[in-house]
C-alpha positions as a Markdown table, in Angstrom:
| # | Residue | x | y | z |
|---|---|---|---|---|
| 1 | Unk | 0.9 | 39.8 | 4.8 |
| 2 | Unk | 1.2 | 38.6 | 8.4 |
| 3 | Unk | 3.7 | 40.3 | 10.6 |
| 4 | Unk | 3.7 | 39.8 | 14.3 |
| 5 | Unk | 3.8 | 36.7 | 16.5 |
| 6 | Unk | 0.1 | 37.0 | 17.7 |
| 7 | Unk | -1.2 | 37.2 | 14.1 |
| 8 | Unk | 0.9 | 34.3 | 13.0 |
| 9 | Unk | -0.3 | 32.3 | 16.0 |
| 10 | Unk | -3.9 | 33.0 | 15.2 |
| 11 | Unk | -3.3 | 32.0 | 11.5 |
| 12 | Unk | -1.8 | 28.7 | 12.5 |
| 13 | Unk | -4.3 | 28.0 | 15.2 |
| 14 | Unk | -7.2 | 27.5 | 12.8 |
| 15 | Unk | -8.4 | 23.9 | 12.6 |
| 16 | Unk | -8.1 | 23.9 | 8.8 |
| 17 | Unk | -4.4 | 25.1 | 8.9 |
| 18 | Unk | -3.6 | 22.6 | 11.6 |
| 19 | Unk | -5.2 | 19.7 | 9.6 |
| 20 | Unk | -3.2 | 20.7 | 6.5 |
| 21 | Unk | 0.1 | 20.8 | 8.4 |
| 22 | Unk | -0.6 | 17.6 | 10.3 |
| 23 | Unk | -1.5 | 15.8 | 7.0 |
| 24 | Unk | 1.7 | 17.1 | 5.4 |
| 25 | Unk | 3.8 | 15.7 | 8.3 |
| 26 | Unk | 1.8 | 12.4 | 8.5 |
| 27 | Unk | 2.6 | 11.6 | 4.9 |
| 28 | Unk | 6.2 | 11.7 | 5.8 |
| 29 | Unk | 6.2 | 9.7 | 9.0 |
| 30 | Unk | 5.5 | 6.2 | 10.2 |
| 31 | Unk | 3.3 | 7.1 | 13.2 |
| 32 | Unk | 0.8 | 9.9 | 13.8 |
| 33 | Unk | 2.1 | 10.2 | 17.4 |
| 34 | Unk | 5.4 | 11.6 | 16.0 |
| 35 | Unk | 3.5 | 13.7 | 13.5 |
| 36 | Unk | 1.8 | 15.7 | 16.3 |
| 37 | Unk | 5.1 | 16.3 | 18.0 |
| 38 | Unk | 6.7 | 17.5 | 14.8 |
| 39 | Unk | 3.7 | 19.9 | 14.1 |
| 40 | Unk | 3.9 | 21.3 | 17.6 |
| 41 | Unk | 7.7 | 21.9 | 17.3 |
| 42 | Unk | 7.2 | 23.4 | 13.8 |
| 43 | Unk | 4.6 | 25.9 | 15.1 |
| 44 | Unk | 6.9 | 26.8 | 18.0 |
| 45 | Unk | 9.7 | 27.5 | 15.6 |
| 46 | Unk | 7.4 | 29.7 | 13.4 |
| 47 | Unk | 6.2 | 31.6 | 16.4 |
| 48 | Unk | 9.8 | 32.2 | 17.7 |
| 49 | Unk | 10.8 | 33.4 | 14.2 |
| 50 | Unk | 7.8 | 35.7 | 14.0 |
| 51 | Unk | 9.2 | 37.8 | 16.8 |
| 52 | Unk | 12.0 | 38.9 | 14.6 |
| 53 | Unk | 10.9 | 38.4 | 11.0 |
| 54 | Unk | 7.9 | 39.3 | 8.9 |
| 55 | Unk | 6.2 | 36.1 | 7.9 |
| 56 | Unk | 4.0 | 36.4 | 4.8 |
| 57 | Unk | 2.6 | 32.8 | 4.8 |
| 58 | Unk | 2.7 | 31.1 | 8.2 |
| 59 | Unk | 1.4 | 27.7 | 6.8 |
| 60 | Unk | 4.2 | 27.5 | 4.2 |
| 61 | Unk | 6.7 | 28.6 | 6.8 |
| 62 | Unk | 5.4 | 25.9 | 9.2 |
| 63 | Unk | 5.6 | 23.3 | 6.5 |
| 64 | Unk | 9.2 | 24.2 | 5.8 |
| 65 | Unk | 10.0 | 24.1 | 9.5 |
| 66 | Unk | 8.4 | 20.7 | 9.8 |
| 67 | Unk | 10.4 | 19.5 | 6.8 |
| 68 | Unk | 13.6 | 20.7 | 8.5 |
| 69 | Unk | 12.6 | 19.0 | 11.7 |
| 70 | Unk | 12.1 | 15.7 | 9.8 |
| 71 | Unk | 15.5 | 16.2 | 8.1 |
| 72 | Unk | 17.2 | 16.8 | 11.4 |
| 73 | Unk | 15.5 | 13.6 | 12.9 |
| 74 | Unk | 16.5 | 11.6 | 9.8 |
| 75 | Unk | 20.1 | 12.8 | 10.1 |
| 76 | Unk | 20.2 | 11.8 | 13.8 |
| 77 | Unk | 18.7 | 8.4 | 13.0 |
| 78 | Unk | 21.2 | 7.9 | 10.1 |
| 79 | Unk | 24.1 | 8.9 | 12.3 |
| 80 | Unk | 25.2 | 5.3 | 12.8 |
| 81 | Unk | 28.7 | 3.8 | 12.4 |
| 82 | Unk | 29.3 | 2.3 | 9.0 |
| 83 | Unk | 32.0 | -0.4 | 9.0 |
| 84 | Unk | 32.0 | -0.9 | 5.2 |
| 85 | Unk | 33.7 | 2.0 | 3.4 |
| 86 | Unk | 31.9 | 1.1 | 0.2 |
| 87 | Unk | 28.6 | 1.4 | 1.9 |
| 88 | Unk | 29.6 | 4.7 | 3.3 |
| 89 | Unk | 30.6 | 6.0 | -0.1 |
| 90 | Unk | 27.4 | 4.7 | -1.7 |
| 91 | Unk | 25.3 | 6.5 | 0.9 |
| 92 | Unk | 27.2 | 9.8 | 0.4 |
| 93 | Unk | 26.9 | 9.6 | -3.4 |
| 94 | Unk | 23.4 | 8.1 | -3.7 |
| 95 | Unk | 21.9 | 11.5 | -4.4 |
| 96 | Unk | 19.0 | 11.2 | -1.9 |
| 97 | Unk | 18.5 | 13.6 | 1.0 |
| 98 | Unk | 18.0 | 12.2 | 4.5 |
| 99 | Unk | 14.3 | 13.2 | 4.2 |
| 100 | Unk | 13.9 | 11.4 | 0.9 |
| 101 | Unk | 15.6 | 8.3 | 2.4 |
| 102 | Unk | 13.3 | 8.5 | 5.4 |
| 103 | Unk | 10.3 | 8.9 | 3.1 |
| 104 | Unk | 11.3 | 5.9 | 0.9 |
| 105 | Unk | 11.9 | 3.8 | 4.0 |
| 106 | Unk | 8.5 | 4.7 | 5.4 |
| 107 | Unk | 6.8 | 4.0 | 2.1 |
| 108 | Unk | 8.5 | 0.6 | 1.9 |
| 109 | Unk | 7.3 | -0.3 | 5.4 |
| 110 | Unk | 3.7 | 0.8 | 4.6 |
| 111 | Unk | 3.7 | -1.2 | 1.3 |
| 112 | Unk | 5.0 | -4.2 | 3.2 |
| 113 | Unk | 2.2 | -3.9 | 5.7 |
| 114 | Unk | -0.3 | -3.4 | 2.9 |
| 115 | Unk | 1.0 | -6.5 | 1.2 |
| 116 | Unk | 0.7 | -8.5 | 4.4 |
| 117 | Unk | -2.8 | -7.3 | 5.0 |
| 118 | Unk | -4.0 | -8.5 | 1.5 |
| 119 | Unk | -6.1 | -11.6 | 1.2 |
| 120 | Unk | -3.7 | -14.6 | 0.8 |
| 121 | Unk | -4.7 | -15.4 | -2.8 |
| 122 | Unk | -4.2 | -11.8 | -3.9 |
| 123 | Unk | -0.9 | -11.6 | -2.2 |
| 124 | Unk | 0.3 | -14.8 | -3.8 |
| 125 | Unk | -0.8 | -13.8 | -7.3 |
| 126 | Unk | 1.0 | -10.4 | -6.9 |
| 127 | Unk | 4.2 | -11.9 | -5.5 |
| 128 | Unk | 4.4 | -14.6 | -8.1 |
| 129 | Unk | 3.7 | -12.2 | -11.0 |
| 130 | Unk | 5.9 | -9.3 | -9.7 |
| 131 | Unk | 8.8 | -11.0 | -7.9 |
| 132 | Unk | 8.6 | -14.5 | -9.5 |
| 133 | Unk | 8.0 | -13.0 | -13.0 |
| 134 | Unk | 5.5 | -15.8 | -13.7 |
| 135 | Unk | 3.0 | -15.4 | -16.5 |
| 136 | Unk | -0.7 | -15.0 | -15.8 |
| 137 | Unk | -1.3 | -18.3 | -17.6 |
| 138 | Unk | 1.1 | -20.2 | -15.3 |
| 139 | Unk | -0.3 | -18.7 | -12.1 |
| 140 | Unk | -3.9 | -19.3 | -13.3 |
| 141 | Unk | -3.1 | -23.0 | -14.1 |
| 142 | Unk | -1.3 | -23.6 | -10.7 |
| 143 | Unk | -4.0 | -21.9 | -8.6 |
| 144 | Unk | -6.9 | -23.3 | -10.7 |
| 145 | Unk | -8.2 | -19.8 | -11.6 |
| 146 | Unk | -9.2 | -18.1 | -14.8 |
| 147 | Unk | -6.6 | -15.8 | -16.4 |
| 148 | Unk | -9.1 | -13.0 | -15.9 |
| 149 | Unk | -9.3 | -13.7 | -12.1 |
| 150 | Unk | -5.5 | -13.7 | -11.8 |
| 151 | Unk | -5.3 | -10.4 | -13.7 |
| 152 | Unk | -8.0 | -8.9 | -11.4 |
| 153 | Unk | -6.1 | -10.0 | -8.3 |
| 154 | Unk | -2.9 | -8.6 | -9.6 |
| 155 | Unk | -4.5 | -5.4 | -10.7 |
| 156 | Unk | -6.1 | -4.8 | -7.3 |
| 157 | Unk | -3.0 | -5.6 | -5.4 |
| 158 | Unk | -0.9 | -3.2 | -7.6 |
| 159 | Unk | -3.6 | -0.5 | -7.1 |
| 160 | Unk | -3.5 | -1.0 | -3.3 |
| 161 | Unk | 0.3 | -0.8 | -3.2 |
| 162 | Unk | 0.4 | 2.2 | -5.5 |
| 163 | Unk | -2.1 | 4.1 | -3.3 |
| 164 | Unk | -0.1 | 3.2 | -0.2 |
| 165 | Unk | 3.1 | 4.4 | -1.8 |
| 166 | Unk | 1.5 | 7.7 | -2.8 |
| 167 | Unk | 0.4 | 8.2 | 0.8 |
| 168 | Unk | -3.3 | 7.5 | 0.2 |
| 169 | Unk | -3.5 | 4.6 | 2.7 |
| 170 | Unk | -5.9 | 1.9 | 1.8 |
| 171 | Unk | -7.3 | -0.2 | 4.7 |
């Protein structure tokens, strides 16, 4: 059990703890520049709280603080005027928290970038199969490839996008 501000500070200052917290935040943000700011702010919140409260697990507390910071940022970013009342009602009743919406938006951006970075043939196979709902046979015939090659391109594209969406970025 860790009680005072100095002990909490020492616990969070280890490179291992810092890497874990930074990775936690990076998985939820678009840029690592913002991640370091969020981590620093989270650590400051934990240290401030440690003056008054007994903190048993500083890393978990810092992760919770980072999550709250991200939620606050998402709320500020989402605080835009909505002209369409239906859109406003949908966003209120959608069931997603601001952090979940931010996370989904970020994953979508990352997947779009991953799709754009794919070799053109792989991207075309994936888009035609997934969005165009074309059969492997049709794609193979049009692109003059074997069905197995089309399946392999599709499989690799899907694997890349799945890893990207799960936060395991593939370059």
